[in-house]
PDB file as gemmi writes it, atoms N, CA and C in Angstrom:
CRYST1    1.000    1.000    1.000  90.00  90.00  90.00 P 1                      
ATOM      1  N   ASP A   1     123.394  -7.839 280.797  1.00  0.00           N  
ATOM      2  CA  ASP A   1     122.145  -7.398 280.230  1.00  0.00           C  
ATOM      3  C   ASP A   1     122.367  -6.065 279.535  1.00  0.00           C  
ATOM      4  N   GLU A   2     121.667  -5.856 278.432  1.00  0.00           N  
ATOM      5  CA  GLU A   2     121.792  -4.603 277.706  1.00  0.00           C  
ATOM      6  C   GLU A   2     120.580  -4.399 276.802  1.00  0.00           C  
ATOM      7  N   TRP A   3     120.336  -3.154 276.459  1.00  0.00           N  
ATOM      8  CA  TRP A   3     119.317  -2.827 275.467  1.00  0.00           C  
ATOM      9  C   TRP A   3     119.950  -2.997 274.101  1.00  0.00           C  
ATOM     10  N   VAL A   4     119.189  -3.572 273.171  1.00  0.00           N  
ATOM     11  CA  VAL A   4     119.702  -3.764 271.819  1.00  0.00           C  
ATOM     12  C   VAL A   4     118.696  -3.251 270.804  1.00  0.00           C  
ATOM     13  N   MET A   5     119.205  -2.867 269.648  1.00  0.00           N  
ATOM     14  CA  MET A   5     118.354  -2.414 268.550  1.00  0.00           C  
ATOM     15  C   MET A   5     117.756  -3.644 267.858  1.00  0.00           C  
ATOM     16  N   SER A   6     116.655  -3.448 267.186  1.00  0.00           N  
ATOM     17  CA  SER A   6     115.951  -4.565 266.555  1.00  0.00           C  
ATOM     18  C   SER A   6     116.806  -5.296 265.524  1.00  0.00           C  
ATOM     19  N   ASN A   7     117.774  -4.618 264.899  1.00  0.00           N  
ATOM     20  CA  ASN A   7     118.604  -5.287 263.900  1.00  0.00           C  
ATOM     21  C   ASN A   7     119.576  -6.287 264.518  1.00  0.00           C  
ATOM     22  N   ARG A   8     119.697  -6.314 265.854  1.00  0.00           N  
ATOM     23  CA  ARG A   8     120.551  -7.288 266.537  1.00  0.00           C  
ATOM     24  C   ARG A   8     119.757  -8.456 267.102  1.00  0.00           C  
ATOM     25  N   ILE A   9     118.449  -8.440 266.940  1.00  0.00           N  
ATOM     26  CA  ILE A   9     117.614  -9.518 267.462  1.00  0.00           C  
ATOM     27  C   ILE A   9     117.459 -10.584 266.396  1.00  0.00           C  
ATOM     28  N   ILE A  10     117.748 -11.815 266.756  1.00  0.00           N  
ATOM     29  CA  ILE A  10     117.674 -12.928 265.821  1.00  0.00           C  
ATOM     30  C   ILE A  10     116.396 -13.692 266.096  1.00  0.00           C  
ATOM     31  N   GLU A  11     115.547 -13.765 265.108  1.00  0.00           N  
ATOM     32  CA  GLU A  11     114.280 -14.477 265.255  1.00  0.00           C  
ATOM     33  C   GLU A  11     114.532 -15.975 265.344  1.00  0.00           C  
ATOM     34  N   PRO A  12     113.756 -16.689 266.111  1.00  0.00           N  
ATOM     35  CA  PRO A  12     113.989 -18.118 266.288  1.00  0.00           C  
ATOM     36  C   PRO A  12     113.465 -19.000 265.171  1.00  0.00           C  
ATOM     37  N   LYS A  13     113.132 -18.447 264.017  1.00  0.00           N  
ATOM     38  CA  LYS A  13     112.561 -19.251 262.941  1.00  0.00           C  
ATOM     39  C   LYS A  13     113.527 -20.310 262.417  1.00  0.00           C  
ATOM     40  N   GLU A  14     114.813 -20.101 262.595  1.00  0.00           N  
ATOM     41  CA  GLU A  14     115.793 -21.089 262.153  1.00  0.00           C  
ATOM     42  C   GLU A  14     116.303 -21.894 263.335  1.00  0.00           C  
ATOM     43  N   ALA A  15     115.439 -22.154 264.273  1.00  0.00           N  
ATOM     44  CA  ALA A  15     115.819 -22.906 265.465  1.00  0.00           C  
ATOM     45  C   ALA A  15     115.783 -24.395 265.183  1.00  0.00           C  
ATOM     46  N   ASP A  16     116.485 -25.141 266.010  1.00  0.00           N  
ATOM     47  CA  ASP A  16     116.439 -26.590 265.870  1.00  0.00           C  
ATOM     48  C   ASP A  16     115.169 -27.140 266.506  1.00  0.00           C  
ATOM     49  N   GLU A  17     115.053 -28.446 266.548  1.00  0.00           N  
ATOM     50  CA  GLU A  17     113.832 -29.071 267.031  1.00  0.00           C  
ATOM     51  C   GLU A  17     113.520 -28.689 268.482  1.00  0.00           C  
ATOM     52  N   ALA A  18     114.544 -28.434 269.271  1.00  0.00           N  
ATOM     53  CA  ALA A  18     114.336 -28.092 270.679  1.00  0.00           C  
ATOM     54  C   ALA A  18     114.071 -26.606 270.872  1.00  0.00           C  
ATOM     55  N   GLY A  19     114.115 -25.837 269.788  1.00  0.00           N  
ATOM     56  CA  GLY A  19     113.859 -24.405 269.876  1.00  0.00           C  
ATOM     57  C   GLY A  19     115.102 -23.563 270.083  1.00  0.00           C  
ATOM     58  N   ALA A  20     116.273 -24.198 270.071  1.00  0.00           N  
ATOM     59  CA  ALA A  20     117.519 -23.456 270.257  1.00  0.00           C  
ATOM     60  C   ALA A  20     118.075 -23.016 268.903  1.00  0.00           C  
ATOM     61  N   GLN A  21     118.742 -21.882 268.898  1.00  0.00           N  
ATOM     62  CA  GLN A  21     119.359 -21.415 267.666  1.00  0.00           C  
ATOM     63  C   GLN A  21     120.587 -22.264 267.372  1.00  0.00           C  
ATOM     64  N   LYS A  22     120.917 -22.363 266.101  1.00  0.00           N  
ATOM     65  CA  LYS A  22     122.068 -23.151 265.679  1.00  0.00           C  
ATOM     66  C   LYS A  22     123.331 -22.323 265.819  1.00  0.00           C  
ATOM     67  N   THR A  23     124.054 -22.555 266.902  1.00  0.00           N  
ATOM     68  CA  THR A  23     125.315 -21.868 267.125  1.00  0.00           C  
ATOM     69  C   THR A  23     126.426 -22.708 266.512  1.00  0.00           C  
ATOM     70  N   VAL A  24     127.276 -22.055 265.732  1.00  0.00           N  
ATOM     71  CA  VAL A  24     128.355 -22.727 265.018  1.00  0.00           C  
ATOM     72  C   VAL A  24     129.624 -21.897 265.160  1.00  0.00           C  
ATOM     73  N   GLN A  25     130.676 -22.359 264.520  1.00  0.00           N  
ATOM     74  CA  GLN A  25     131.903 -21.583 264.401  1.00  0.00           C  
ATOM     75  C   GLN A  25     132.184 -21.424 262.918  1.00  0.00           C  
ATOM     76  N   VAL A  26     132.660 -20.221 262.551  1.00  0.00           N  
ATOM     77  CA  VAL A  26     132.938 -19.926 261.154  1.00  0.00           C  
ATOM     78  C   VAL A  26     134.374 -19.428 261.034  1.00  0.00           C  
ATOM     79  N   GLU A  27     135.072 -19.956 260.042  1.00  0.00           N  
ATOM     80  CA  GLU A  27     136.447 -19.529 259.796  1.00  0.00           C  
ATOM     81  C   GLU A  27     136.432 -18.202 259.043  1.00  0.00           C  
ATOM     82  N   TRP A  28     137.158 -17.256 259.576  1.00  0.00           N  
ATOM     83  CA  TRP A  28     137.307 -15.954 258.923  1.00  0.00           C  
ATOM     84  C   TRP A  28     138.677 -15.411 259.301  1.00  0.00           C  
ATOM     85  N   GLY A  29     139.475 -15.076 258.318  1.00  0.00           N  
ATOM     86  CA  GLY A  29     140.791 -14.504 258.563  1.00  0.00           C  
ATOM     87  C   GLY A  29     141.740 -15.439 259.293  1.00  0.00           C  
ATOM     88  N   GLY A  30     141.563 -16.753 259.121  1.00  0.00           N  
ATOM     89  CA  GLY A  30     142.444 -17.720 259.745  1.00  0.00           C  
ATOM     90  C   GLY A  30     142.065 -18.106 261.164  1.00  0.00           C  
ATOM     91  N   ASP A  31     141.009 -17.516 261.707  1.00  0.00           N  
ATOM     92  CA  ASP A  31     140.519 -17.840 263.051  1.00  0.00           C  
ATOM     93  C   ASP A  31     139.090 -18.356 262.978  1.00  0.00           C  
ATOM     94  N   TRP A  32     138.651 -19.033 264.042  1.00  0.00           N  
ATOM     95  CA  TRP A  32     137.278 -19.529 264.140  1.00  0.00           C  
ATOM     96  C   TRP A  32     136.485 -18.599 265.043  1.00  0.00           C  
ATOM     97  N   TRP A  33     135.329 -18.110 264.563  1.00  0.00           N  
ATOM     98  CA  TRP A  33     134.500 -17.149 265.271  1.00  0.00           C  
ATOM     99  C   TRP A  33     133.124 -17.746 265.565  1.00  0.00           C  
ATOM    100  N   PRO A  34     132.547 -17.454 266.735  1.00  0.00           N  
ATOM    101  CA  PRO A  34     131.188 -17.921 267.014  1.00  0.00           C  
ATOM    102  C   PRO A  34     130.194 -17.227 266.089  1.00  0.00           C  
ATOM    103  N   ALA A  35     129.225 -17.975 265.625  1.00  0.00           N  
ATOM    104  CA  ALA A  35     128.225 -17.434 264.710  1.00  0.00           C  
ATOM    105  C   ALA A  35     126.901 -18.162 264.938  1.00  0.00           C  
ATOM    106  N   VAL A  36     125.844 -17.576 264.399  1.00  0.00           N  
ATOM    107  CA  VAL A  36     124.511 -18.179 264.480  1.00  0.00           C  
ATOM    108  C   VAL A  36     123.950 -18.255 263.066  1.00  0.00           C  
ATOM    109  N   ILE A  37     123.398 -19.412 262.724  1.00  0.00           N  
ATOM    110  CA  ILE A  37     122.795 -19.600 261.404  1.00  0.00           C  
ATOM    111  C   ILE A  37     121.438 -18.907 261.387  1.00  0.00           C  
ATOM    112  N   LEU A  38     121.247 -18.022 260.420  1.00  0.00           N  
ATOM    113  CA  LEU A  38     119.966 -17.348 260.244  1.00  0.00           C  
ATOM    114  C   LEU A  38     119.083 -18.078 259.247  1.00  0.00           C  
ATOM    115  N   LYS A  39     119.702 -18.624 258.193  1.00  0.00           N  
ATOM    116  CA  LYS A  39     118.953 -19.415 257.217  1.00  0.00           C  
ATOM    117  C   LYS A  39     119.911 -20.288 256.432  1.00  0.00           C  
ATOM    118  N   GLN A  40     119.333 -21.287 255.776  1.00  0.00           N  
ATOM    119  CA  GLN A  40     120.115 -22.236 254.995  1.00  0.00           C  
ATOM    120  C   GLN A  40     119.458 -22.420 253.641  1.00  0.00           C  
ATOM    121  N   GLU A  41     120.281 -22.461 252.606  1.00  0.00           N  
ATOM    122  CA  GLU A  41     119.823 -22.762 251.249  1.00  0.00           C  
ATOM    123  C   GLU A  41     120.799 -23.760 250.653  1.00  0.00           C  
ATOM    124  N   LYS A  42     120.325 -24.960 250.426  1.00  0.00           N  
ATOM    125  CA  LYS A  42     121.141 -26.050 249.882  1.00  0.00           C  
ATOM    126  C   LYS A  42     122.399 -26.221 250.722  1.00  0.00           C  
ATOM    127  N   ASP A  43     123.582 -26.028 250.140  1.00  0.00           N  
ATOM    128  CA  ASP A  43     124.842 -26.272 250.845  1.00  0.00           C  
ATOM    129  C   ASP A  43     125.505 -25.001 251.353  1.00  0.00           C  
ATOM    130  N   ARG A  44     124.724 -23.957 251.585  1.00  0.00           N  
ATOM    131  CA  ARG A  44     125.313 -22.739 252.129  1.00  0.00           C  
ATOM    132  C   ARG A  44     124.443 -22.202 253.256  1.00  0.00           C  
ATOM    133  N   TYR A  45     125.068 -21.434 254.133  1.00  0.00           N  
ATOM    134  CA  TYR A  45     124.412 -20.951 255.345  1.00  0.00           C  
ATOM    135  C   TYR A  45     124.588 -19.439 255.449  1.00  0.00           C  
ATOM    136  N   TYR A  46     123.501 -18.744 255.795  1.00  0.00           N  
ATOM    137  CA  TYR A  46     123.591 -17.309 256.041  1.00  0.00           C  
ATOM    138  C   TYR A  46     123.754 -17.138 257.545  1.00  0.00           C  
ATOM    139  N   ILE A  47     124.883 -16.559 257.951  1.00  0.00           N  
ATOM    140  CA  ILE A  47     125.204 -16.499 259.374  1.00  0.00           C  
ATOM    141  C   ILE A  47     125.355 -15.051 259.839  1.00  0.00           C  
ATOM    142  N   THR A  48     125.231 -14.889 261.161  1.00  0.00           N  
ATOM    143  CA  THR A  48     125.503 -13.615 261.803  1.00  0.00           C  
ATOM    144  C   THR A  48     126.496 -13.868 262.919  1.00  0.00           C  
ATOM    145  N   TYR A  49     127.316 -12.879 263.183  1.00  0.00           N  
ATOM    146  CA  TYR A  49     128.293 -12.968 264.264  1.00  0.00           C  
ATOM    147  C   TYR A  49     127.752 -12.198 265.459  1.00  0.00           C  
ATOM    148  N   PRO A  50     127.385 -12.890 266.553  1.00  0.00           N  
ATOM    149  CA  PRO A  50     126.843 -12.196 267.726  1.00  0.00           C  
ATOM    150  C   PRO A  50     127.797 -11.119 268.235  1.00  0.00           C  
ATOM    151  N   GLY A  51     127.228  -9.952 268.485  1.00  0.00           N  
ATOM    152  CA  GLY A  51     128.026  -8.843 268.980  1.00  0.00           C  
ATOM    153  C   GLY A  51     128.625  -7.975 267.896  1.00  0.00           C  
ATOM    154  N   TRP A  52     128.509  -8.402 266.648  1.00  0.00           N  
ATOM    155  CA  TRP A  52     129.038  -7.633 265.523  1.00  0.00           C  
ATOM    156  C   TRP A  52     127.880  -7.071 264.707  1.00  0.00           C  
ATOM    157  N   ASP A  53     128.120  -5.996 264.019  1.00  0.00           N  
ATOM    158  CA  ASP A  53     127.119  -5.343 263.186  1.00  0.00           C  
ATOM    159  C   ASP A  53     126.643  -6.286 262.085  1.00  0.00           C  
ATOM    160  N   SER A  54     125.400  -6.115 261.668  1.00  0.00           N  
ATOM    161  CA  SER A  54     124.828  -6.984 260.628  1.00  0.00           C  
ATOM    162  C   SER A  54     125.545  -6.856 259.284  1.00  0.00           C  
ATOM    163  N   SER A  55     126.358  -5.820 259.113  1.00  0.00           N  
ATOM    164  CA  SER A  55     127.117  -5.687 257.868  1.00  0.00           C  
ATOM    165  C   SER A  55     128.133  -6.832 257.723  1.00  0.00           C  
ATOM    166  N   TRP A  56     128.437  -7.549 258.804  1.00  0.00           N  
ATOM    167  CA  TRP A  56     129.339  -8.693 258.768  1.00  0.00           C  
ATOM    168  C   TRP A  56     128.606  -9.998 258.463  1.00  0.00           C  
ATOM    169  N   ASP A  57     127.279 -10.000 258.444  1.00  0.00           N  
ATOM    170  CA  ASP A  57     126.517 -11.207 258.109  1.00  0.00           C  
ATOM    171  C   ASP A  57     126.918 -11.660 256.714  1.00  0.00           C  
ATOM    172  N   GLU A  58     126.975 -12.969 256.510  1.00  0.00           N  
ATOM    173  CA  GLU A  58     127.431 -13.449 255.200  1.00  0.00           C  
ATOM    174  C   GLU A  58     126.968 -14.873 254.937  1.00  0.00           C  
ATOM    175  N   TRP A  59     127.025 -15.244 253.669  1.00  0.00           N  
ATOM    176  CA  TRP A  59     126.785 -16.627 253.259  1.00  0.00           C  
ATOM    177  C   TRP A  59     128.103 -17.359 253.336  1.00  0.00           C  
ATOM    178  N   VAL A  60     128.093 -18.563 253.919  1.00  0.00           N  
ATOM    179  CA  VAL A  60     129.293 -19.389 253.982  1.00  0.00           C  
ATOM    180  C   VAL A  60     128.954 -20.797 253.520  1.00  0.00           C  
ATOM    181  N   THR A  61     129.960 -21.489 253.016  1.00  0.00           N  
ATOM    182  CA  THR A  61     129.790 -22.878 252.609  1.00  0.00           C  
ATOM    183  C   THR A  61     130.344 -23.793 253.698  1.00  0.00           C  
ATOM    184  N   LYS A  62     130.131 -25.082 253.536  1.00  0.00           N  
ATOM    185  CA  LYS A  62     130.523 -26.043 254.560  1.00  0.00           C  
ATOM    186  C   LYS A  62     132.030 -26.058 254.820  1.00  0.00           C  
ATOM    187  N   GLU A  63     132.830 -25.573 253.896  1.00  0.00           N  
ATOM    188  CA  GLU A  63     134.275 -25.533 254.096  1.00  0.00           C  
ATOM    189  C   GLU A  63     134.677 -24.542 255.195  1.00  0.00           C  
ATOM    190  N   ARG A  64     133.839 -23.553 255.464  1.00  0.00           N  
ATOM    191  CA  ARG A  64     134.165 -22.515 256.456  1.00  0.00           C  
ATOM    192  C   ARG A  64     133.347 -22.621 257.733  1.00  0.00           C  
ATOM    193  N   ILE A  65     132.572 -23.666 257.884  1.00  0.00           N  
ATOM    194  CA  ILE A  65     131.692 -23.763 259.042  1.00  0.00           C  
ATOM    195  C   ILE A  65     131.946 -25.075 259.780  1.00  0.00           C  
ATOM    196  N   ARG A  66     131.877 -25.021 261.104  1.00  0.00           N  
ATOM    197  CA  ARG A  66     131.944 -26.264 261.871  1.00  0.00           C  
ATOM    198  C   ARG A  66     130.879 -26.232 262.952  1.00  0.00           C  
ATOM    199  N   PHE A  67     130.278 -27.379 263.153  1.00  0.00           N  
ATOM    200  CA  PHE A  67     129.178 -27.530 264.081  1.00  0.00           C  
ATOM    201  C   PHE A  67     129.687 -28.120 265.391  1.00  0.00           C  
ATOM    202  N   PRO A  68     129.193 -27.636 266.518  1.00  0.00           N  
ATOM    203  CA  PRO A  68     129.631 -28.207 267.790  1.00  0.00           C  
ATOM    204  C   PRO A  68     129.156 -29.649 267.929  1.00  0.00           C  
ATOM    205  N   LYS A  69     129.935 -30.442 268.645  1.00  0.00           N  
ATOM    206  CA  LYS A  69     129.579 -31.854 268.817  1.00  0.00           C  
ATOM    207  C   LYS A  69     128.734 -32.044 270.043  1.00  0.00           C  
TER     208      LYS A  69                                                      
END                                                                             
């Protein structure tokens, strides 16, 4: 448990039907990192990396993202 600043809180507006956030993995620097989808536009996703500063948030395409099964 920890106190967090408001810029680290992810609103559930991009939640799935069950109300859970879309947790994915994103390729960056040759490794796969856990990420959360904040929004989607056509074939690209705006993601955030939990535990990392929002300056690392980025748009990614389907080539760099994988969804858990």
